[in-house]
N, C-alpha and C positions, 0 to 999 in steps of 0.2 A: 570394660573400664570407662566407657563413655559417661556412665552415671556419676563419675567423680569430677566431671567438668561442668561448668555452667552451660546452659543451652544457648542456642543462637540468639533468641530475642533478648535474653539477659546480657549476653556478650555485647550486643549492639548498644544496649543501655549503658553498660559499664564504659565502653569506649566513648560514648557521648559525654559521660561525666568525668572523663579524664584518665581512665585506666589505660596505661601504656607501658606494660611490662612484657618481657619475653615470656612466651608460654609454649608448652609442649603440644597443646591442642589449638586448632584454628579452624575457621570456616572460610571458604572461598567467598569473596564479595559477590553478591547477587546469586549465590548458590543456595543459600538457605540451610536448613537443618540437615539435609541429605548430603551436604558437601563436607561434613566433619572429617578431619584427618589428624592423625598424630604425627609428629616429626620425631625421629630418633635422635640420639645424641650426636651422631655424625653429621646430620643435616640441620641441627637446631639453629646455629648462628646464621647460616645461609637463608633458611626459610623465614626466620624472624626479620632479616634485612629486607624482605619483600613484603613487609606488613601493610604496605599501602594497597596490596591486592587481597588482603586477608583481614578477617576479624579475629583477634586473639580470643581464645576461650580458656580462661584460667581454670585451674583446679578450684573447687569450691573453697578449700582451705586458703588458697592464694587470694581469692576475692575477699574472704573474711579478714585476712591479714592486712590487705590494702585498705579496707574500710577502717580497721583499728588504727593503723599507722598514719595514713594520709588524711582521713576524715574525722578521726577521734570518735568513732562510733563502734561499739562492740556489739556483735550479734551473739548472744549467749544461747546455746542450744541445751535443752533439758528434757528429761523424761518424766512422765507423770502417769500414775495408775488412777483409774476412775475411783476405785476404792481398794482396800488392801487385798481382798480375795479375788479381785478382777483379773482375768487373763488378758483383757484388752488394755493396751497402753497407748498413750498419745505422746508424740514428740511435739515440742513447741519451741518458741523462741522469745527472748526478751531483747529489746533494743535498749542499750545503755549508752547514754551520752557521757563519754569518759571524763571530760573536763568538769562536769557537774556531778558525776556519779549519780545520775538520775535515770531511773527506768522510765523510758519514754512511751513504749508500746509493748504489748505482749499478746501472743496468740498461741492457742493450743489446738491444732487440728490436723496434724500431719501423721502419716503412718510410719515414716522412716526419718532417721537423722538427716539424710540428704534433702528430703522434701522440706523439712523444717528450716534447714540452713538456707536453701534456695529461696524459700518464702521470706525469710528474714532479710536476705540480701536485696530481694526485689522490693520489699517494703521500704528499706532505707533509700534505695535508688529513686523510687517513685515519690517519696514523701519528704526526705530530709536533705538531699543534696541535689 
């Protein structure tokens, strides 16, 4: 299930850009990628109250929603085939500035939906906010 969450480096970047929501996944501060843990429903509130010792790791969908609602930037994930008979497909993303409904950036080079979503989130964090 870890692949449904953003990785440590992206979680740190999100926190630096203002992401501050309760999450079911987190990393221990100074622990890095190996310290990923999930908190269950019974410990969710308690563990999130200790967030000064942790980096929240949102679900990919939670990060995408935060970008849409808080930053007015939509990361659109799509599937493309190289040509109709091709067995090879590519996942990609478009960055849409919601207020202008303007496609700002697009890229097609991921093997999975999750890789495309993470690449789109990282592009937005590094270049737009």
